[in-house]
LUMDO-478048 format. One record per residue (C-alpha): x, y, z; residue number from 1. Coordinates in steps of 0.02 Angstrom, whole numbers, plus 50000, padded with zeros to 5 digits. Layout:
# LUMDO-478048
[[X Y Z] NUM]
...
***
This chain:
# LUMDO-478048
[[50000 50000 50000] 1]
[[50065 50174 49960] 2]
[[50035 50320 50078] 3]
[[50032 50486 49989] 4]
[[50089 50635 50089] 5]
[[50075 50814 50031] 6]
[[50234 50913 50001] 7]
[[50211 51100 49988] 8]
[[50029 51090 49942] 9]
[[49922 50978 49837] 10]
[[50017 51012 49677] 11]
[[50161 50897 49726] 12]
[[50150 50729 49810] 13]
[[50282 50625 49894] 14]
[[50255 50438 49875] 15]
[[50305 50344 50032] 16]
[[50295 50157 50050] 17]
[[50219 50111 50216] 18]
[[50296 49985 50333] 19]
[[50464 49967 50247] 20]
[[50589 49889 50367] 21]
[[50742 49937 50265] 22]
[[50796 50105 50195] 23]
[[50719 50134 50025] 24]
[[50800 50237 49888] 25]
[[50715 50396 49831] 26]
[[50710 50483 49663] 27]
[[50683 50668 49638] 28]
[[50637 50709 49458] 29]
[[50684 50875 49382] 30]
[[50555 50998 49317] 31]
[[50466 50932 49164] 32]
[[50397 50774 49246] 33]
[[50448 50592 49247] 34]
[[50357 50557 49084] 35]
[[50449 50687 48979] 36]
[[50502 50547 48859] 37]
[[50682 50605 48885] 38]
[[50795 50644 49034] 39]
[[50674 50612 49178] 40]
[[50593 50463 49096] 41]
[[50763 50383 49073] 42]
[[50790 50399 49260] 43]
[[50620 50325 49295] 44]
[[50662 50179 49181] 45]
[[50819 50142 49280] 46]
[[50726 50149 49444] 47]
[[50587 50038 49376] 48]
[[50714 49911 49316] 49]
[[50792 49906 49489] 50]
[[50622 49883 49571] 51]
[[50569 49745 49452] 52]
[[50732 49649 49470] 53]
[[50744 49663 49659] 54]
[[50563 49673 49713] 55]
[[50608 49833 49803] 56]
[[50513 49996 49809] 57]
[[50571 50175 49793] 58]
[[50500 50342 49843] 59]
[[50482 50481 49715] 60]
[[50426 50658 49685] 61]
[[50394 50761 49529] 62]
[[50444 50939 49569] 63]
[[50324 51078 49522] 64]
[[50434 51227 49567] 65]
[[50612 51276 49608] 66]
[[50564 51305 49789] 67]
[[50527 51121 49816] 68]
[[50704 51060 49784] 69]
[[50777 51083 49958] 70]
[[50615 51037 50043] 71]
[[50606 50873 49949] 72]
[[50786 50830 49994] 73]
[[50757 50864 50178] 74]
[[50591 50772 50183] 75]
[[50666 50616 50106] 76]
[[50821 50623 50217] 77]
[[50714 50642 50373] 78]
[[50608 50494 50317] 79]
[[50764 50385 50305] 80]
[[50775 50365 50117] 81]
[[50948 50307 50062] 82]
[[51017 50341 49935] 83]
[[50925 50495 49874] 84]
[[50946 50511 49686] 85]
[[50920 50684 49611] 86]
[[50907 50741 49431] 87]
[[50986 50893 49350] 88]
[[51114 51029 49379] 89]
[[50987 51138 49470] 90]
[[51001 51020 49620] 91]
[[51181 51077 49651] 92]
[[51144 51220 49770] 93]
[[51008 51130 49869] 94]
[[51123 50979 49890] 95]
[[51263 51092 49950] 96]
[[51147 51152 50088] 97]
[[51066 50987 50134] 98]
[[51200 50852 50118] 99]
[[51309 50913 50263] 100]
[[51159 50902 50380] 101]
[[51136 50717 50343] 102]
[[51311 50640 50341] 103]
[[51244 50462 50352] 104]
[[51134 50484 50198] 105]
[[51205 50456 50025] 106]
[[51150 50575 49889] 107]
[[51168 50548 49701] 108]
[[51155 50688 49575] 109]
[[51150 50672 49386] 110]
[[51232 50810 49281] 111]
[[51332 50888 49425] 112]
[[51519 50860 49448] 113]
[[51583 51010 49547] 114]
[[51521 50987 49726] 115]
[[51637 50956 49873] 116]
[[51549 50836 49991] 117]
[[51595 50663 50057] 118]
[[51420 50590 50042] 119]
[[51372 50641 49864] 120]
[[51396 50533 49709] 121]
[[51409 50651 49560] 122]
[[51381 50580 49387] 123]
[[51423 50676 49229] 124]
[[51411 50624 49047] 125]
[[51516 50661 48894] 126]
[[51365 50724 48799] 127]
[[51478 50806 48670] 128]
[[51547 50637 48619] 129]
[[51377 50560 48587] 130]
[[51317 50719 48504] 131]
[[51467 50715 48387] 132]
[[51410 50545 48322] 133]
[[51231 50599 48289] 134]
[[51298 50758 48210] 135]
[[51393 50649 48086] 136]
[[51232 50557 48048] 137]
[[51138 50721 48024] 138]
[[51266 50782 47898] 139]
[[51264 50618 47803] 140]
[[51073 50615 47797] 141]
[[51050 50798 47751] 142]
[[51011 50842 47571] 143]
[[51011 51030 47599] 144]
[[51178 51039 47690] 145]
[[51086 51133 47828] 146]
[[51043 51054 47995] 147]
[[50968 51120 48155] 148]
[[50988 51109 48343] 149]
[[50851 51154 48467] 150]
[[50908 51165 48647] 151]
[[50804 51182 48803] 152]
[[50861 51303 48938] 153]
[[51011 51405 48881] 154]
[[51142 51338 49000] 155]
[[51320 51272 48973] 156]
[[51259 51091 48980] 157]
[[51148 51113 48827] 158]
[[51282 51212 48736] 159]
[[51392 51062 48771] 160]
[[51269 50953 48674] 161]
[[51259 51078 48531] 162]
[[51446 51100 48519] 163]
[[51480 50914 48501] 164]
[[51340 50900 48372] 165]
[[51410 51042 48266] 166]
[[51584 50965 48269] 167]
[[51514 50800 48206] 168]
[[51420 50889 48067] 169]
[[51574 50986 48014] 170]
[[51683 50829 48018] 171]
[[51575 50757 47879] 172]
[[51538 50918 47786] 173]
[[51646 51070 47829] 174]
[[51532 51180 47723] 175]
[[51372 51129 47811] 176]
[[51266 51258 47902] 177]
[[51213 51224 48082] 178]
[[51068 51329 48147] 179]
[[51053 51332 48336] 180]
[[50914 51400 48446] 181]
[[50878 51388 48631] 182]
[[50700 51378 48696] 183]
[[50723 51496 48842] 184]
[[50822 51550 48994] 185]
[[50710 51484 49133] 186]
[[50666 51305 49186] 187]
[[50502 51317 49089] 188]
[[50609 51293 48933] 189]
[[50614 51106 48971] 190]
[[50427 51085 48950] 191]
[[50369 51195 48807] 192]
[[50330 51085 48655] 193]
[[50238 51229 48571] 194]
[[50395 51336 48571] 195]
[[50493 51184 48514] 196]
[[50376 51169 48366] 197]
[[50393 51353 48324] 198]
[[50583 51346 48327] 199]
[[50582 51191 48217] 200]
[[50472 51276 48087] 201]
[[50587 51426 48089] 202]
[[50739 51317 48058] 203]
[[50649 51225 47918] 204]
[[50613 51393 47837] 205]
[[50802 51422 47838] 206]
[[50834 51258 47749] 207]
[[50861 51134 47891] 208]
[[50810 50957 47846] 209]
[[50875 50871 48003] 210]
[[50846 50943 48178] 211]
[[50922 50881 48341] 212]
[[50823 50916 48499] 213]
[[50909 50925 48668] 214]
[[50767 51003 48762] 215]
[[50680 50881 48878] 216]
[[50491 50883 48857] 217]
[[50506 51027 48733] 218]
[[50588 50905 48614] 219]
[[50423 50814 48593] 220]
[[50362 50965 48495] 221]
[[50521 50967 48391] 222]
[[50505 50784 48342] 223]
[[50318 50800 48306] 224]
[[50340 50952 48195] 225]
[[50487 50876 48102] 226]
[[50381 50723 48063] 227]
[[50233 50830 48010] 228]
[[50341 50939 47897] 229]
[[50429 50793 47814] 230]
[[50605 50816 47883] 231]
[[50708 50707 47999] 232]
[[50736 50735 48185] 233]
[[50859 50669 48313] 234]
[[50801 50625 48489] 235]
[[50898 50637 48651] 236]
[[50934 50550 48817] 237]
[[50806 50409 48796] 238]
[[50782 50313 48635] 239]
[[50646 50417 48551] 240]
[[50650 50328 48383] 241]
[[50482 50247 48417] 242]
[[50391 50412 48436] 243]
[[50388 50436 48247] 244]
[[50450 50276 48163] 245]
[[50544 50311 48003] 246]
[[50551 50498 48041] 247]
[[50676 50502 48186] 248]
[[50850 50477 48112] 249]
[[50921 50419 48279] 250]
[[50928 50467 48463] 251]
[[51080 50520 48562] 252]
[[51075 50401 48708] 253]
[[51128 50466 48877] 254]
[[51122 50318 48995] 255]
[[51042 50406 49141] 256]
[[50945 50245 49169] 257]
[[51107 50151 49202] 258]
[[51170 50284 49323] 259]
[[51008 50276 49423] 260]
[[50998 50086 49418] 261]
[[51178 50069 49478] 262]
[[51152 50192 49620] 263]
[[50995 50105 49682] 264]
[[51078 49935 49667] 265]
[[51221 49993 49778] 266]
[[51100 50060 49908] 267]
[[51174 50154 50054] 268]
[[51344 50082 50006] 269]
[[51347 50183 49845] 270]
[[51518 50258 49818] 271]
[[51532 50447 49831] 272]
[[51641 50551 49717] 273]
[[51641 50613 49538] 274]
[[51608 50490 49397] 275]
[[51604 50521 49209] 276]
[[51514 50416 49079] 277]
[[51569 50438 48900] 278]
[[51585 50329 48746] 279]
[[51719 50222 48828] 280]
[[51603 50185 48975] 281]
[[51453 50162 48859] 282]
[[51372 50309 48948] 283]
[[51325 50393 48784] 284]
[[51294 50328 48609] 285]
[[51165 50322 48470] 286]
[[51008 50219 48448] 287]
[[50983 50096 48307] 288]
[[50826 49988 48303] 289]
[[50686 49933 48189] 290]
[[50611 50109 48192] 291]
[[50759 50192 48106] 292]
[[50854 50049 48025] 293]
[[50796 50099 47852] 294]
[[50867 50275 47877] 295]
[[51043 50221 47925] 296]
[[51146 50154 47781] 297]
[[51290 50032 47804] 298]
[[51411 50171 47756] 299]
[[51338 50289 47886] 300]
[[51349 50159 48022] 301]
[[51527 50112 47974] 302]
[[51584 50293 47976] 303]
[[51504 50331 48144] 304]
[[51566 50171 48225] 305]
[[51742 50209 48162] 306]
[[51733 50384 48236] 307]
[[51668 50313 48399] 308]
[[51821 50204 48417] 309]
[[51937 50345 48366] 310]
[[51864 50456 48502] 311]
[[51887 50318 48630] 312]
[[52067 50291 48571] 313]
[[52106 50476 48576] 314]
[[52129 50492 48388] 315]
[[51984 50614 48376] 316]
[[51966 50750 48506] 317]
[[51791 50819 48526] 318]
[[51811 50991 48602] 319]
[[51709 51018 48759] 320]
[[51610 51178 48775] 321]
[[51659 51176 48958] 322]
[[51844 51199 48913] 323]
[[51827 51386 48891] 324]
[[51640 51416 48872] 325]
[[51651 51426 48684] 326]
[[51630 51313 48534] 327]
[[51746 51308 48382] 328]
[[51609 51243 48267] 329]
[[51456 51339 48323] 330]
[[51412 51515 48378] 331]
[[51266 51516 48499] 332]
***
């Protein structure tokens, strides 16, 4: 039986499993909701896999506002949840405040790698590496030599995606044009499919025939509009190929599900510290399945797989936007 307790009003609920004898893990989704078909949903998938394989249960909350971040952390810690898994860079400041107050609780944060705390596991991803590969695919699939990128909230993380993508495009076609737009500068940019649709139409009007969405729930509007307008799209984080079979060229996989699954599997023994998941760790990659197989030629796959190994071996360096907050292949 699940006992639902209110957290900061009726808009958000905290699911607590009654009568659990052992500490349960908890999962705090970022804004946009756990069924965003992207970042949050990947995390949910990892937690669900853990629950199904172990018979365990986990607590969860879908945040409705920025103000709920610290409150959710404290409520879960007070309730004895361990570890507490959190999603997104916006959890950095709340964790900095909360983690020292609960030294026996392990916290896990996805997309944060700069905190100094002995009880936080910080997991980052080499999104630029995976984005480089799908950028290559975009350039090889494009007939107009113009491709697009629609980001969510304009933050360094999303520029990191776009920068890797543009480098992959330019590696295949140095003369290609990459059009980049961000959805907004506030957290609402993660859940605005209408704006995503508008930006996609604007890029199509400029000649883009492949558009990569790195925008959370906003990306649903990008993929839908691309399908409606007869161009190709590229999904992100989760495998989104199935949303529009034959219309989504591929998806840049960011194995958030693995990071969450591993953390919950380790329980309160989860190792703290900073961990990075790139191509070498199979933390990022591209999706190939029955939904997009007809779109990916043998030559495309061979070229991308060769580049993947060259990146792992250090023969190709994909420049990180984080290096100096700039991108050699794209002006935002």
